[in-house]
N, C-alpha and C positions, 0 to 999 in steps of 0.2 A: 083477659085481653093482653096480648103481647104488644108493648109500646116500642115503636121503632123510630130511629133517627137515621136519615140517609145523608151521606156526604159524597158527592159525585160532581166533578167539574164540567161534565157535558150536560148542559141544561135539558136537552131533549130526553136523554136517558134518565136523568134525575126525575123529571116529570113523569115519564112512563113507569119507572120503578115505583114511585110514590103512589100513583093511581092504581096500579095493578095490585100492590101489596095491601093497600087500603080496602080493596074489594074482598080480601080474605075475611071470613067471619070472625076469626080470633085475633086479628091484627089491626093496629091503628098506627098510622104514621103521624108522629107528634111534631116532627120538624125536619127541615131539609136545608142544605147549604151546598155551595160549590167550592167552599174554602176550608182547608184543614184546620186553620187556627180558629176560625169562627165555630167550627164543629165542636171544639173543646169547650168554648164558652157556652154553647147551647146545651151540650150534654150535662154540664154542671147545673144549668137552670132547669132543664126538662126532666132530668134523671130517667132516660129511657131504659128499657130492659136490654135492648140490643141496638148497636150502632153498626150500620153497613158503611164501610169506608172504601173509597177508591184509593189506589196508590198514588197516581199522578194528580196532585192538586196544588193550587197556589197556597200561600200561607205556610202550611205544613203538609208534607205528604202523608198518606194514610199510615205508613209504617211509623213515622215520627209521632203522629197523633195516637196510634195504638200504644206506643212505648210510654207516652205521657199519661194516658188513661190508666195504664198499669201502675205507674209511679204514684198516681193520685189515689190508688186503692179504690177506684170507682167500682160500683156493683154492676156497671154497664158491661155487657159481654160484647166483644168485637168480632165482626165477620169482615174479612177483607175481600173485596170484589176486584178482580184484575183481568187484564188481557195479557199480562206479562208473565211468561213462564221462566223467570230468571231465578236460578238456584239461590242466590244470595237473598233475594226478597223473601223466599219461603223460610229460609233459616232465620232471618230477622223477625218475621211474623211469629214463628213458633217461640222464639226467645222472648218476645214481648207478650206472650200469653194469649194470642188470639184464639178464639174458639172455632173459627171457620176461615178457610182460605179457598175461595171459589173462583172459577173462571166466569167471565161475564156472559159467555154465550150459552149458559145453562138456561133451561126454560124457567118460567115464573113458578111453575108447579114444583120443580126441583129446588128452587131457591126457598120457597115457602116451607117445603118439607125440611130443608136444612135448618131454617130458622127455628122450627119446632124442635128439632133434635138438639140444637144448641140450648134452647130453653130447658130441655130435660137433662142437661148436664153433659151431653156428648160433644166431642170435637169432630168437625166435618171438614175434610180436606179433599179437593179435587184430585183424583188419581193421577191425571196427566201432570199436574204441578208437582206432586210428590216424586214421580218417576224422574222428572227433569232435575229436581233438587238432589236426588240420590245419586244421579250420574256424575255430578260435578261438585266436589267438595271445595270449599275455600281453602287454598293452601297457605294463606297468610296468617301469621300470628297476630294477636291483638295489638302488640307494639308496632308491628310492620304496618298494620292498617292505620294506626294513629299517624305514623310518619307519612304514609301515602295520602291520607285525608288532608293533612296540613299542606302537602305539596299540591294537592288538587285545589286548595284555597289560594294558591299562588305564592305561598311562603317560600323563601329561599332556604338553603341549607342552614345558614346562620340563624335565621328566624326560627327554624324548626329546633335547632339546638337549644335556644332560649326557652321555647315553649315547653319542651320535654325534659329540660335540664340534662341534656346529653352532650358529649363532646362531638365536634364536627366529624371526627373519624368514625365514631359509633353510628352517627346518622348516615354517613356514606356507606358503611357496612350494611346497615338495614336496607338502604336503597339498592345496593348491589344484590342482596338476597331477594328483594322484591322483583327486580328485573329478571333474575334467574328463574324464580318460581313461576312468574307469569310469561316467561319466554318473550319479554319485551325488549326492544332496542334502546328505549330511553324512558324517562319518567312520564312524558306525555302519553306514550303508548301504554304504559303500565296503568295510568289513570283511566284511559279510555277502556281498556280491557276490564278493569275492576268495576267501572261504572256500568258497562254492558252486562256484566254478570250479576249486578245488583249487590256487590260486596262493599261498595262505598256508599 
């Protein structure tokens, strides 16, 4: 029996997914939640085989939860379910070791088949999400992303210099590179572009 945990913030979809997957002969839904932070606590308690995570959730989003599951060296395999074909999301999901990255509009039969493949050790990614990700690579370096992430949190140049132990000139140079790479007019536009692509 494949033991499943589902985290999805839309209650109707959560209920439907749970009911339909529970009807599969070889699957049992052991828990559900609408919150990413709660999902982590339940996964520790229930030790499911597979966790289905939505990306957009309160508490922690699905990608943050997947990264934490990997850090905890949990035996739970993660499948991300999403409506977002953002290239940065796919990159982050792969880096966090998810076993599946699927669009929500798949049929329940396709989802059940994907769950079985993941249990057998395969990785299952929706082709349309992979194509989208391959078309647009994140041009920002890890350090540039750090600078932009702090700017997105509302930090000033001075606060960023303290956080990253850099000179104000170096932070300004990073910000200038970021604007150029993202073809943005200012830091607010750069933040918006990076968030839309799923890079932040």
